[in-house]
C-alpha positions as CSV (number, residue, x, y, z in Angstrom):
1,M,-48.0,195.1,270.7
2,R,-46.5,195.5,267.5
3,H,-46.2,193.1,264.5
4,R,-45.2,195.4,261.6
5,P,-46.8,192.8,258.3
6,I,-44.4,192.6,255.7
7,H,-45.8,192.9,252.1
8,S,-42.6,191.6,250.0
9,V,-43.4,187.8,249.1
10,T,-40.8,185.1,250.5
11,L,-41.1,181.8,249.2
12,C,-40.4,178.2,250.5
13,L,-37.9,177.3,252.9
14,I,-36.4,174.5,251.8
15,A,-33.6,173.8,254.2
16,V,-32.2,175.1,257.5
17,A,-29.0,174.5,259.5
18,A,-29.2,174.2,263.1
19,F,-26.6,175.5,265.2
20,A,-25.4,176.4,268.4
21,T,-22.3,178.5,270.4
22,G,-19.8,176.1,269.2
23,G,-21.5,173.0,267.5
24,R,-21.2,172.3,263.7
25,A,-24.3,173.0,261.6
26,E,-26.9,170.4,260.9
27,E,-28.9,170.5,257.3
28,R,-32.8,169.2,257.9
29,V,-36.0,170.0,256.1
30,E,-38.6,172.0,257.7
31,A,-41.7,170.2,258.6
32,V,-44.5,172.6,257.7
33,P,-47.8,172.0,258.8
34,R,-50.7,171.4,256.5
35,A,-54.8,172.1,256.7
36,Q,-56.7,168.6,256.5
37,G,-59.7,168.5,254.2
38,R,-61.2,169.5,251.0
39,A,-60.2,172.8,250.9
40,S,-56.5,171.8,250.9
41,D,-56.6,170.1,248.3
42,L,-56.8,172.8,246.6
43,V,-54.4,175.2,248.4
44,Q,-50.5,174.1,249.3
45,W,-49.6,176.5,252.1
46,T,-45.9,176.5,252.3
47,Q,-43.7,178.0,255.4
48,V,-40.9,180.1,253.9
49,S,-39.5,181.6,257.3
50,T,-39.7,182.3,260.9
51,R,-38.9,185.6,262.9
52,D,-38.2,186.4,266.2
53,Y,-39.4,189.5,268.2
54,E,-39.1,187.8,271.9
55,S,-35.3,188.0,272.1
56,T,-35.6,192.2,271.2
57,Q,-39.1,193.1,272.2
58,P,-40.0,191.0,274.8
59,G,-43.9,190.3,274.7
60,L,-44.2,190.0,270.5
61,G,-43.0,186.3,270.7
62,F,-42.3,185.1,267.4
63,S,-43.5,184.4,263.6
64,R,-43.7,182.1,260.9
65,R,-44.7,183.0,257.1
66,Y,-46.6,180.8,254.6
67,V,-47.1,181.9,250.8
68,A,-49.9,179.9,248.4
69,S,-50.8,180.5,244.8
70,V,-53.6,182.4,246.7
71,G,-52.0,185.2,248.8
72,W,-49.7,184.9,252.0
73,A,-50.1,184.8,255.8
74,D,-48.4,185.1,258.9
75,V,-49.1,183.3,261.9
76,Y,-48.1,184.9,265.0
77,V,-47.7,183.4,269.1
78,Y,-47.1,185.7,271.8
79,D,-48.3,186.5,275.1
80,G,-47.6,190.4,275.4
81,N,-46.2,190.9,278.3
82,H,-49.9,189.3,280.0
83,K,-48.8,186.0,281.3
84,G,-51.4,183.3,281.4
85,W,-54.3,184.4,278.9
86,L,-57.5,182.8,279.2
87,D,-58.8,180.5,276.4
88,G,-60.9,181.9,273.7
89,L,-62.0,184.8,274.2
90,E,-62.7,185.0,277.6
91,D,-59.9,187.3,278.4
92,P,-61.2,191.0,279.4
93,A,-57.7,192.3,277.7
94,I,-58.1,190.4,274.3
95,K,-60.5,192.5,272.9
96,P,-58.0,195.9,272.9
97,A,-55.1,193.8,271.9
98,F,-57.3,192.6,268.7
99,D,-58.4,196.6,268.2
100,E,-54.8,197.1,268.0
101,A,-53.9,194.6,265.5
102,V,-56.8,196.0,263.0
103,D,-55.1,199.4,263.5
104,E,-51.8,198.9,263.1
105,V,-52.6,196.9,259.4
106,A,-54.5,200.3,258.6
107,K,-51.3,202.9,259.8
108,V,-49.0,200.1,257.8
109,A,-51.2,200.6,254.6
110,G,-50.8,204.0,254.8
111,P,-52.7,206.6,252.5
112,G,-52.8,205.6,248.2
113,V,-53.5,202.4,248.4
114,G,-57.3,202.1,249.3
115,Y,-57.4,200.9,252.3
116,R,-61.2,200.5,253.9
117,L,-62.3,198.1,256.9
118,T,-64.9,195.5,255.2
119,G,-66.5,193.6,258.3
120,E,-65.4,193.2,262.2
121,G,-66.8,190.7,264.6
122,R,-66.9,187.1,265.9
123,V,-66.4,183.7,264.1
124,V,-65.9,179.8,265.2
125,I,-63.4,177.9,263.5
126,G,-63.0,174.2,264.3
127,G,-64.8,174.8,267.9
128,R,-62.5,178.1,268.9
129,P,-64.1,181.4,268.9
130,F,-61.9,184.1,267.2
131,F,-62.2,188.1,266.7
132,H,-62.4,188.7,262.6
133,A,-62.3,191.8,260.7
134,S,-61.5,191.9,257.2
135,M,-60.6,195.0,255.2
136,R,-59.2,196.2,251.2
137,M,-56.5,197.3,250.0
138,R,-53.6,197.6,247.1
139,V,-50.6,195.6,247.8
140,D,-47.8,196.6,245.1
141,G,-50.5,197.5,243.2
142,R,-52.6,194.2,243.4
143,E,-55.7,194.7,245.3
144,V,-55.9,191.9,248.4
145,E,-58.8,191.0,250.9
146,S,-56.7,191.2,253.9
147,H,-57.9,189.6,257.0
148,V,-57.3,189.8,261.1
149,Y,-58.2,186.9,263.1
150,L,-57.1,186.8,267.1
151,T,-57.9,184.0,269.6
152,A,-56.1,182.5,272.9
153,A,-54.5,179.4,272.8
154,G,-51.8,177.6,275.0
155,R,-51.7,180.8,277.8
156,H,-50.9,182.8,274.4
157,L,-52.6,184.9,271.9
158,V,-52.2,183.5,268.4
159,K,-53.0,186.2,265.6
160,F,-53.1,185.6,261.9
161,R,-52.3,187.8,259.3
162,I,-53.9,186.8,255.8
163,S,-54.2,188.4,252.6
164,L,-55.5,187.2,249.8
165,Y,-55.2,188.2,246.0
166,Q,-58.5,189.5,244.5
167,P,-60.7,188.6,242.6
168,A,-62.0,186.2,245.6
169,R,-62.5,182.1,244.0
170,P,-65.4,179.7,245.8
171,G,-64.1,178.3,248.4
172,D,-62.1,180.9,249.8
173,R,-63.4,181.1,253.2
174,A,-63.2,177.2,253.7
175,M,-60.0,176.7,252.6
176,L,-58.9,179.9,255.6
177,E,-60.6,177.9,258.0
178,A,-58.8,174.7,257.3
179,F,-55.4,176.5,257.8
180,I,-56.4,178.1,260.5
181,A,-57.9,175.2,262.6
182,A,-54.4,173.2,261.5
183,Q,-52.2,176.2,262.6
184,V,-53.9,176.3,266.0
185,E,-54.1,172.7,266.5
186,F,-50.0,173.0,265.7
187,V,-49.4,175.8,268.1
188,L,-51.4,173.6,271.0
189,S,-49.0,170.5,270.3
190,H,-46.1,172.7,270.1
191,P,-45.5,174.3,273.3
192,Y,-44.1,177.9,272.7
193,V,-40.5,178.6,273.6
194,G,-41.0,181.3,276.0
195,Q,-37.2,183.1,276.3
196,A,-36.5,182.8,272.7
197,A,-33.1,184.1,273.4
198,A,-32.1,181.3,275.1
199,A,-33.7,179.0,272.6
200,P,-31.1,176.9,270.2
201,L,-30.6,179.1,267.0
202,K,-30.5,177.7,263.5
203,R,-29.7,179.2,260.0
204,Q,-31.9,178.8,257.6
205,I,-32.2,179.3,253.9
206,A,-35.0,180.7,252.5
207,I,-36.2,181.6,248.9
208,Q,-37.5,185.1,247.9
209,V,-38.9,186.7,245.3
210,G,-40.3,190.3,244.4
211,P,-44.1,191.0,244.3
212,G,-45.3,188.8,241.3
213,G,-42.4,187.0,240.8
214,L,-44.1,183.8,240.4
215,D,-47.3,184.8,238.5
216,G,-47.8,183.3,235.2
217,A,-47.5,180.6,233.5
218,T,-43.7,180.2,233.9
219,G,-43.8,180.8,237.8
220,P,-43.3,176.9,238.2
221,V,-40.5,177.0,236.3
222,W,-38.9,180.0,238.6
223,L,-39.3,178.2,241.7
224,C,-37.8,175.5,240.5
225,Y,-34.9,177.7,240.2
226,A,-34.7,178.5,243.5
227,L,-35.6,175.2,244.7
228,A,-32.6,173.6,242.6
229,R,-30.2,176.5,244.4
230,A,-31.4,175.2,247.7
231,D,-31.3,172.1,247.1
232,Y,-27.6,172.3,246.1
233,W,-26.6,174.0,249.2
234,T,-28.7,171.1,251.2
235,H,-25.9,168.8,249.3
236,S,-22.8,171.0,249.8
237,G,-21.9,169.9,253.2
238,R,-21.1,173.2,253.4
239,P,-21.9,175.1,256.8
240,L,-24.0,178.6,256.0
241,P,-22.6,181.6,255.8
242,S,-24.1,184.8,257.7
243,P,-27.5,186.0,257.3
244,G,-28.3,188.1,254.2
245,E,-28.4,187.4,250.6
246,L,-26.7,183.9,249.5
247,E,-24.5,184.9,246.0
248,P,-24.8,181.2,244.2
249,G,-21.5,180.0,243.1
250,F,-21.0,179.5,239.4
251,Q,-21.7,175.6,239.4
252,E,-24.4,176.2,241.3
253,E,-26.3,179.2,239.2
254,L,-25.5,176.6,236.2
255,G,-27.1,173.8,237.6
256,A,-30.3,175.3,239.0
257,R,-30.6,177.3,235.6
258,L,-30.3,173.9,233.7
259,K,-32.6,172.2,235.7
260,A,-35.5,175.1,235.3
261,V,-34.7,174.4,231.5
262,E,-36.0,170.9,231.7
263,V,-38.9,172.1,234.0
264,Y,-39.8,174.6,230.9
265,R,-39.3,172.1,228.2
266,D,-41.9,169.7,230.3
267,L,-44.1,172.4,231.0
268,R,-44.6,173.3,227.0
269,K,-44.9,169.4,226.6
270,R,-47.9,169.7,228.8
271,Q,-49.1,172.6,228.3
272,P,-48.4,173.5,224.6
273,G,-49.4,177.5,224.7
274,V,-47.4,178.3,227.5
275,R,-44.7,180.6,226.0
276,S,-42.0,183.1,227.8
277,S,-39.1,185.0,226.1
278,Y,-36.6,184.2,228.2
279,W,-37.1,180.7,228.5
280,D,-37.6,180.2,225.0
281,A,-33.7,181.9,224.8
282,L,-32.6,180.0,227.1
283,E,-34.1,176.8,225.9
284,Q,-32.3,177.9,222.6
285,V,-28.9,178.6,224.5
286,D,-29.0,175.2,226.0
287,G,-29.8,173.6,222.6
288,A,-26.5,175.2,220.8
289,G,-24.8,173.7,224.1
290,F,-23.6,177.2,225.3
291,L,-25.1,176.7,228.8
292,S,-22.4,177.2,230.9
293,E,-21.4,180.3,228.9
294,Y,-24.2,181.8,229.0
295,V,-24.3,181.6,232.5
296,W,-20.3,183.1,232.7
297,T,-21.4,186.4,230.6
298,Y,-24.8,186.8,231.9
299,L,-24.8,186.2,235.5
300,R,-21.1,185.8,236.7
301,H,-20.7,186.9,239.8
302,A,-16.9,188.5,241.2
303,S,-16.3,186.2,243.7
304,W,-16.4,183.2,240.7
305,S,-13.0,181.3,240.0
306,G,-11.4,182.1,236.7
307,G,-10.4,178.6,236.9
308,E,-14.1,178.1,236.3
309,E,-14.3,179.7,233.5
310,P,-16.2,177.9,230.4
311,S,-13.8,177.1,227.2
312,R,-16.0,177.9,224.4
313,L,-16.8,182.0,225.5
314,A,-15.2,183.0,222.1
315,Q,-18.2,180.5,220.1
316,F,-20.8,181.6,222.6
317,D,-19.6,185.3,221.8
318,V,-20.4,185.0,218.0
319,W,-23.1,182.7,218.2
320,R,-25.0,185.3,220.7
321,R,-24.2,188.4,218.2
322,T,-27.3,186.3,216.2
323,H,-29.2,184.3,218.2
324,L,-29.3,186.7,221.2
325,V,-29.7,190.3,220.1
326,G,-31.5,192.6,222.6
327,H,-31.6,189.6,225.4
328,T,-32.1,190.6,228.7
329,P,-30.8,188.6,231.2
330,E,-33.2,188.0,234.4
331,T,-33.5,186.5,237.8
332,R,-36.8,186.9,239.9
333,C,-36.0,184.5,242.8
334,G,-33.0,184.9,245.5
335,L,-32.0,182.7,248.6
336,I,-31.3,184.6,251.6
337,V,-29.8,183.0,254.8
338,Q,-31.7,184.2,258.3
339,V,-31.0,183.1,261.6
340,V,-34.2,182.1,264.2
341,P,-34.6,180.5,267.4
342,A,-35.7,176.8,266.6
343,T,-38.9,177.5,267.6
344,P,-42.0,175.5,266.2
């Protein structure tokens, strides 16, 4: 069964709007299982999306994507059209399923990324046996160590694809085991909805960033910008639009940039060595009282109403010719709307 890895990093599921045909959208915060134990104090895994495969490819189930500062992880729950998997590694069909999972990673990696298998065998995590393989490759130009884990739990296969940025850190193994053990516990405590197509659907907002978009000391500032946009939708009372990119309105964009500038100021107070030419410029713009004009001038979308146009555009135009020479606006995060089955 083929689950294609996704290398573009999607970050921080914030709000979901559950809907049914003919029903009204309802917004809520998505609960995320967190690994317990010391390792989880060092790394926070954040769920960013749920993907439904079952409705179009029966047997492939669903997956959840998680991200953290150290990498990303995909958790798959599926039956491969093999009903009633024996627990653990007891089922004769599980080794071929594992071999196929490892082969899929190699095929998707393709040539030119330095793919190499570095280990394969059995491990025990949380008292449960897993098949495990590790491999190295480059993803978006960055060296990663990837892991594939497979076991059977709750009469389904539970597969993990976890990629960690290199170089490795002390405690990586303990962190992985804590995350995997918590996820298996979550799967067992939330029975799988087998008929995904018949399950209630939900629209969800996910924050999407490109590779490296949150790297560096100002990563939290960009994350705050994205969180502020998502929070705007959560409290707006408006139903989410059709799946796809979620274009910001003027007030949404302005509020998110303002919040991010505030976070950048606070970050520099706590870490005086942190600098960013872009956020330095925006801090200067805000200090001069031109943030509304900046957003309208540099970030305007065609859908913005002329009635929202700031009143000091002419003054800002004069000011920016002196203070923003050569300035290039940046947007490293965006929002997307996804439709997924309401599975755990």
